[in-house]
C-alpha positions in Angstrom: -17.7 17.1 5.4 -18.4 17.4 9.1 -19.0 20.5 11.3 -17.1 23.4 10.5 -15.6 23.7 14.0 -13.4 20.5 13.1 -12.9 20.9 9.6 -13.6 24.3 8.3 -12.0 24.7 5.1 -9.0 27.3 4.6 -10.7 28.9 1.6 -12.2 27.9 -1.8 -10.9 25.0 -3.5 -8.7 23.7 -0.4 -10.4 20.6 -0.3 -12.0 17.9 2.1 -10.3 17.9 5.7 -7.8 21.0 4.8 -8.7 23.8 7.9 -7.6 25.7 10.3 -8.6 26.3 14.4 -9.0 30.2 14.6 -6.4 31.8 16.2 -3.7 29.0 17.1 -1.3 30.3 14.4 1.3 33.1 14.5 2.0 33.8 11.0 5.4 35.4 10.1 5.4 38.5 7.9 6.5 38.2 4.2 10.2 36.9 3.8 13.2 39.6 3.4 16.7 38.5 2.2 18.2 40.5 5.3 22.1 39.1 4.3 21.4 39.0 0.6 21.7 35.0 0.5 19.1 34.0 3.3 16.2 34.9 4.9 15.4 33.5 7.8 13.4 33.6 10.9 10.2 32.6 9.1 8.7 31.4 12.4 4.9 29.8 12.5 4.0 28.7 15.7 0.7 26.8 17.1 -0.9 24.7 19.1 -3.0 21.2 18.1 -5.6 20.3 21.5 -6.7 17.0 20.2 -10.5 18.3 20.2 -11.4 20.3 17.3 -8.8 20.3 15.1 -8.5 20.3 11.3 -7.0 16.7 9.6 -4.8 19.2 7.8 -3.3 22.5 8.0 -1.7 24.8 5.3 0.9 27.2 6.4 1.5 30.0 3.5 4.8 30.9 2.8 5.7 33.2 0.0 8.6 33.0 -1.8 10.3 35.7 -3.4 11.8 35.4 -6.9 15.5 34.5 -6.8 15.4 31.7 -4.2 17.0 28.8 -5.0 16.6 26.2 -2.1 13.8 25.9 0.9 14.7 24.7 4.0 12.2 23.7 6.6 12.2 22.4 10.2 9.6 21.9 12.8 9.8 20.7 16.6 6.8 19.6 19.3 6.9 17.1 21.8 5.8 13.7 21.3 4.3 11.6 23.9 6.4 8.4 24.3 4.5 5.5 25.7 7.6 3.2 26.3 5.8 0.3 24.3 7.0 1.5 21.1 4.3 3.7 20.4 4.1 7.5 20.2 1.1 10.0 20.7 0.9 13.8 19.7 2.4 13.0 16.2 2.5 15.6 13.6 2.6 15.2 10.3 4.5 17.3 7.6 4.7 17.8 3.8 5.1 20.9 1.5 3.2 22.3 -1.8 4.4 24.5 -4.4 2.1 27.5 -6.1 0.3 25.0 -8.3 -2.0 24.2 -5.8 -2.7 22.8 -2.4 -6.1 21.7 -2.8 -7.4 18.3 -2.7 -6.0 16.2 -5.9 -3.9 19.0 -6.8 -1.1 16.7 -7.9 0.8 19.9 -10.1 1.6 21.5 -6.8 2.5 18.3 -4.8 6.4 18.8 -3.6 6.8 16.0 -0.9 5.8 14.3 2.3 7.4 13.0 5.4 4.6 12.3 7.6 6.2 12.1 11.1 9.6 10.1 9.8 11.7 13.6 9.3 12.0 16.9 11.4 13.3 18.6 8.9 13.7 18.9 4.9 15.3 20.6 2.1 14.2 21.2 -1.4 16.4 22.5 -4.7 16.2 22.4 -8.5 19.0 19.8 -8.0 18.3 17.5 -5.5 15.5 17.3 -2.1 15.7 15.5 1.1 14.2 11.8 0.5 10.7 12.0 0.6 10.5 15.4 -1.4 10.7 16.3 -4.9 13.8 18.1 -6.1 12.6 20.8 -9.2 12.3 24.6 -9.9 11.8 26.9 -6.8 9.0 29.0 -8.6 8.1 32.2 -6.8 4.6 32.7 -4.9 2.6 31.3 -2.1 4.0 27.8 -1.2 2.5 25.8 1.7 3.8 23.8 4.4 0.9 21.3 5.2 0.4 19.9 9.2 -1.4 16.7 9.8 -2.2 16.8 13.8 -2.1 12.9 14.3 -3.4 11.1 17.3 -2.8 13.9 19.6 -3.8 13.7 23.0 -5.6 16.6 25.1 -4.7 18.8 26.6 -2.6 19.1 23.4 1.2 19.8 22.0 2.4 23.4 20.9 4.9 23.2 17.4 6.9 25.6 15.7 7.7 25.4 12.2 10.7 27.5 10.9 11.3 27.9 7.3 14.8 29.3 5.5 14.9 30.5 2.3 18.2 31.0 0.3 19.5 32.4 -2.9 22.3 31.3 -5.1 22.8 29.7 -8.0 20.1 27.2 -9.2 22.5 24.5 -9.8 21.8 21.6 -12.4 18.1 20.2 -13.5 17.1 17.3 -11.6 16.5 14.5 -13.7 14.4 11.7 -12.7 15.4 7.7 -13.8 12.4 5.9 -13.1 12.8 1.9 -13.5 11.6 0.2 -16.5 8.3 -1.3 -16.6 9.2 -5.0 -18.2 12.0 -7.2 -17.9 12.9 -8.3 -21.6 12.9 -11.6 -22.5 10.2 -12.7 -20.3 6.9 -14.4 -21.2 4.1 -16.6 -19.2 4.8 -17.6 -15.9 4.2 -17.6 -12.0 5.8 -14.7 -10.9 6.7 -14.0 -7.1 6.5 -10.6 -5.5 6.5 -8.2 -2.5 3.3 -5.8 -2.8 4.0 -3.5 -0.1 7.4 -2.1 0.8 9.2 1.3 2.2 12.7 2.7 2.3 14.3 5.9 3.6 11.8 8.1 1.3 9.1 7.4 3.7 9.1 6.0 7.3 11.5 3.0 6.4 14.9 2.6 7.3 16.1 0.5 3.8 18.0 2.1 1.1 16.6 1.4 -2.0 19.7 -0.5 -3.1 19.6 -2.7 0.4 16.0 -3.4 -0.3 16.9 -4.6 -3.8 19.1 -6.9 -2.0 16.9 -8.3 0.5 14.3 -9.1 -2.2 16.9 -11.0 -4.6 17.5 -13.0 -1.6 13.8 -13.6 -0.8 13.5 -15.5 -3.9 11.5 -12.5 -5.3 10.9 -11.6 -9.1 9.4 -7.8 -8.4 8.2 -5.8 -5.7 6.3 -2.5 -5.7 7.3 0.9 -4.0 4.9 2.1 -2.2 6.0 5.0 0.2 3.9 6.7 2.4 2.1 10.0 0.5 5.2 10.6 -1.9 6.5 9.5 -5.3 9.7 10.5 -4.7 11.4 7.0 -4.8 9.6 6.3 -7.9 11.7 8.7 -9.4 15.2 7.1 -8.9 14.6 3.3 -8.9 15.9 3.2 -12.5 19.6 4.2 -10.7 19.5 1.0 -8.7 17.3 -2.0 -10.4 18.9 -4.8 -12.5 17.9 -5.7 -15.9 16.3 -9.1 -14.2 14.3 -7.4 -12.0 10.8 -5.6 -11.9 10.2 -2.7 -9.6 6.4 -1.3 -9.7 5.6 2.1 -9.1 3.1 2.9 -6.5 2.1 4.7 -3.0 0.5 3.9 0.2 -2.5 6.4 0.8 -2.5 6.8 4.0 -6.0 8.5 4.9 -7.0 8.8 8.5 -9.4 5.8 8.2 -7.5 3.6 6.5 -4.6 2.5 4.1 -5.1 2.1 0.5 -1.7 0.6 -1.5 -1.7 1.7 -5.2 0.7 0.2 -7.7 1.2 0.2 -11.4 0.7 3.9 -12.4 3.4 5.9 -14.2 6.3 6.5 -12.1 5.5 10.4 -10.5 1.5 10.2 -10.5 1.2 11.4 -6.9 -2.4 10.0 -5.7 -3.6 12.6 -2.6 -4.7 10.9 0.7 -6.4 14.1 2.6 -9.8 12.5 3.1 -12.4 10.3 5.3 -15.1 8.1 4.2 -17.6 10.6 4.7 -16.2 12.9 2.1 -16.8 10.0 -0.4 -13.5 10.9 -2.7 -11.9 7.4 -2.4 -13.5 6.1 -5.5 -12.3 9.5 -7.1 -8.6 8.9 -6.4 -8.6 4.7 -7.1 -10.4 5.8 -10.7 -7.7 7.7 -11.4 -5.4 5.2 -11.0 -7.2 2.6 -12.8 -7.3 4.8 -15.5 -3.4 5.4 -15.3 -3.2 1.3 -15.8 -2.4 0.6 -12.1 -4.3 -0.9 -9.0 -5.4 -0.1 -5.8 -5.2 -2.5 -2.7 -7.0 -2.4 0.9 -3.8 -2.7 3.3 -3.8 -4.1 6.6 -7.9 -3.9 6.8 -7.7 -5.3 10.4 -4.6 -3.8 12.0 -4.7 -2.6 15.3 -3.2 0.6 15.2 -4.8 4.3 14.9 -5.8 5.3 11.3 -4.7 2.2 9.8 -7.9 -0.1 10.6 -9.9 -0.2 6.8 -13.0 1.7 7.5 -14.0 1.9 3.7 -16.1 -0.6 1.8 -14.2 -2.7 -0.5 -16.3 -1.2 -3.6 -13.6 1.6 -4.8 -10.3 -1.1 -4.8 -9.2 -3.9 -6.6 -7.9 -6.1 -4.2 -7.5 -6.6 -0.3 -4.0 -7.4 1.4 -5.0 -10.3 3.2 -1.6 -10.9 4.5 1.0 -8.5 6.0 4.1 -9.4 7.7 4.0 -12.5 9.9 0.8 -14.1 10.4 -0.9 -12.4 13.1 -4.3 -12.2 14.7 -5.4 -9.2 12.3 -4.5 -11.4 9.4 -6.8 -14.1 10.5 -9.3 -11.9 11.2 -9.3 -10.7 7.5 -9.2 -14.2 6.1 -12.3 -14.8 8.0 -13.9 -11.6 6.8 -12.8 -12.0 3.2 -14.2 -16.1 3.3 -17.6 -14.7 4.4 -17.5 -12.0 1.7 -16.9 -15.1 -0.9 -19.8 -17.1 0.6 -22.0 -14.2 0.0 -20.8 -14.1 -3.7 -18.6 -11.0 -3.3 -14.9 -11.7 -5.2 -12.2 -9.1 -3.8 -8.5 -10.4 -4.9 -6.4 -11.5 -2.2 -2.7 -10.4 -2.0 0.2 -11.0 0.6 2.9 -8.1 1.3 5.7 -7.9 4.3 5.1 -4.1 4.6 8.7 -4.3 5.4 10.5 -0.8 6.8 13.5 -2.4 8.2 15.7 -5.7 8.3 13.5 -6.9 11.7 10.7 -6.9 9.0 11.5 -9.8 6.8 11.1 -8.8 3.0 9.2 -11.1 1.0 6.9 -12.5 4.2 4.4 -12.7 2.9 4.5 -12.7 -0.6 2.2 -13.4 -3.8 3.0 -15.7 -6.8 1.1 -14.2 -9.6 0.3 -15.9 -13.1 1.3 -13.4 -15.6 1.7 -13.2 -19.3 5.2 -11.7 -18.6 7.5 -9.8 -16.1 6.0 -6.5 -16.7 3.9 -3.9 -14.5 0.9 -4.1 -17.0 0.7 -8.0 -16.5 1.4 -8.1 -13.4 -1.5 -5.9 -12.5 -3.9 -7.8 -15.2 -3.0 -11.1 -13.2 -3.6 -9.7 -9.9 -6.5 -7.8 -10.5 -8.1 -11.3 -12.0 -7.5 -13.1 -8.6 -4.9 -15.1 -10.5 -2.3 -15.3 -7.6 -1.9 -17.4 -3.9 0.3 -16.3 -1.3 3.1 -17.8 0.9 5.6 -17.1 3.6 8.5 -17.8 1.4 10.1 -18.5 -1.8 10.4 -22.0 -0.6 7.0 -22.8 -0.3 5.3 -23.9 -3.9 1.6 -24.6 -4.5 -0.7 -25.9 -7.4 -4.4 -25.7 -7.6 -6.3 -27.0 -10.4 -10.0 -27.8 -11.2 -11.0 -30.0 -14.3 -14.4 -30.3 -15.8 -14.0 -32.7 -19.2 -11.3 -30.5 -21.2 -11.7 -27.3 -19.5 -9.2 -26.7 -16.6 -9.3 -23.9 -14.2 -6.9 -22.3 -11.7 -6.7 -19.4 -9.2 -9.3 -16.5 -10.0 -10.7 -18.4 -12.9 -14.2 -20.1 -13.5 -14.9 -23.6 -14.7 -18.7 -22.4 -15.2 -20.4 -26.1 -14.3 -23.6 -26.8 -13.9 -24.6 -27.2 -10.1 -25.0 -31.0 -10.9 -21.6 -31.2 -12.7 -19.0 -33.5 -10.8 -15.6 -31.4 -11.1 -12.1 -32.9 -10.1 -9.9 -30.9 -8.0 -6.1 -31.4 -7.4 -4.1 -29.1 -4.7 -0.4 -30.0 -4.4 2.2 -28.7 -2.0 6.1 -28.7 -1.8 8.4 -27.2 0.9 5.8 -27.1 3.7 6.9 -29.8 6.1 5.1 -29.9 9.4 1.7 -28.4 7.8 -1.6 -29.2 7.5 -3.0 -28.7 3.6 -6.6 -28.3 2.9 -9.3 -27.6 0.3 -11.9 -24.9 1.4 -15.6 -24.8 0.3 -18.2 -22.5 1.6 -18.9 -24.4 4.6 -15.3 -24.9 5.4 -12.9 -27.9 4.8 -14.0 -30.1 1.9 -10.4 -32.4 1.8 -7.1 -32.3 3.4 -3.9 -33.9 4.1 -0.3 -33.3 6.3 2.7 -32.8 4.5 5.4 -35.4 4.6 9.0 -35.2 5.9 10.0 -33.4 2.8 6.9 -30.8 2.8 4.9 -32.2 0.0 1.6 -33.1 0.2 -1.4 -33.7 -2.5 -4.9 -33.2 -1.7 -7.7 -34.6 -4.3 -11.3 -33.9 -4.4 -14.5 -34.6 -6.8 -17.4 -32.2 -5.9 -20.5 -31.1 -7.3 -20.4 -27.7 -8.2 -23.7 -26.8 -6.7 -22.1 -28.3 -3.5 -19.1 -25.9 -3.7 -19.5 -22.9 -6.3 -15.6 -22.6 -5.1 -12.5 -24.2 -3.7 -9.6 -22.4 -2.0 -6.3 -23.5 -0.5 -5.1 -23.4 3.3 -1.5 -24.6 4.4 -1.2 -23.9 8.1 1.6 -24.7 10.2 0.9 -28.0 12.5 3.8 -27.5 15.2 3.0 -23.7 16.1 3.5 -22.8 19.8 1.6 -20.7 21.7 2.5 -16.9 21.6 2.1 -14.2 24.2 1.7 -11.0 22.3 -1.1 -11.5 19.6 0.5 -8.7 17.2 3.6 -10.9 17.2 1.7 -14.0 16.0 -1.4 -16.5 16.4 -1.7 -19.0 19.1 -0.7 -21.9 16.6 -1.7 -23.2 13.2 -0.1 -20.1 11.2 -0.7 -19.8 7.9 2.1 -21.0 5.4 0.3 -20.4 2.1 -3.4 -19.8 0.8 -5.1 -19.5 -2.5 -7.3 -16.9 -4.2 -10.2 -19.4 -5.3 -11.1 -21.2 -8.4 -14.7 -21.0 -9.0 -16.5 -24.4 -10.2 -19.7 -22.4 -10.7 -19.9 -19.2 -12.8 -17.8 -16.2 -11.8 -19.4 -14.2 -9.4 -21.1 -11.1 -11.3 -20.2 -12.6 -14.8 -21.9 -15.7 -16.4 -18.9 -16.1 -18.7 -17.0 -19.6 -18.7 -13.2 -21.0 -19.0 -12.5 -23.0 -22.2 -9.4 -25.5 -22.4 -7.0 -23.4 -19.9 -8.2 -19.5 -20.8 -8.7 -17.6 -17.8 -11.7 -15.1 -16.8 -10.3 -11.7 -15.3 -12.3 -10.6 -12.2 -14.8 -7.9 -12.5 -14.3 -5.0 -10.1 -16.5 -5.0 -7.0 
């Protein structure tokens, strides 16, 4: 933790980065039901200056017995730039008496970031992003997160209204099934990073599913920012032949981490920075619950989104996020350098779709799994048994063979340095593209797709020359673009693969016998 002027702790146990600025807030007295039904006028006022502000600030709210609904609204002046970016953003959420400290999942009751200016919670229902349930008497906390505050800063007002009345029926969670019955081994297509109205998206769950089916997907991960509310209702919408992985986008102030595969409702905290040394604590929890963690859009050029952690505490990296842009190209170059250095962090691709203008399934991850189930998909992705594509029209097959042993993405042949390995890459559905096999030093072989979009590349190479090979498919007819965040000048990626290791798997001496795969170890 850094100096107390910037991120002082609000009392014992509240966790890294949860603090106050002395004298910045006017806190109202305890609630009173003046009219017998509501307690209005619980107004909190303060100011964030952008200098010395805490990352998170908890406002205590005393909730009397008999309260059946809590309403919260807040107001402040955003600084609009006219370029689609706002500053002076303040995030908001709420915790109940179960706790507000770092990792206090029992107290978490919802988060909307900067996407909403009001929310409501009762036993029966809650605003999307928030969790319906009992209104337990005691001290609740509205948590504010000042984000991109520009000096001289911005004043804010939070108003809390407490309601009496009949408590209503208890909310009953209905998560999505964790397995599609009747499925077996195969390659399954999915989108691992999506948003709905449960965080800052405009998709409904039903409309997101329709777009996923239209994109030819078999599964998607539901990854709302910092909340689990959507996970508890997917079972109302998902059809029997489609899989939804429960997940969360953990949006720390120094990079975003997408998690999925944990049980529905398992909340993962995000209120820390690299210097707090807490990321591993929470990604270990995800893995203990059967899920995995992915470093999202690691080179995204937006505040708080660029990955400032190491990759040691995640299971994969989101190499491709939405349309192929310069930050994706930077991520690919960095990832290749890690491979050359003998470090394998499996790659995935996702759309990060929030609305219709961001195409679901671009990009998508095609994973080899034992079945269409949460556990099998997670195991396949952890092992790097996957390749990435811009759409379901693209197909790719990468295989290496040595005698009677074969290996594909994420596998290892464990060949000796002098062994000559036969590699075959087949691509379909990619007209106007250059297809290449890459090794540590660059392209080893290539071809141009025919008029139908098909190509085949074969190579015989010594394992000592190319300890790994991977595939890239690039569009050769790309037109230059003016805005680098909307595309790359040319040669946009259409598909790419995780590597096949011709020699030993990094960090492991085990081999592949026949077509048996080796799962990548945690970095």
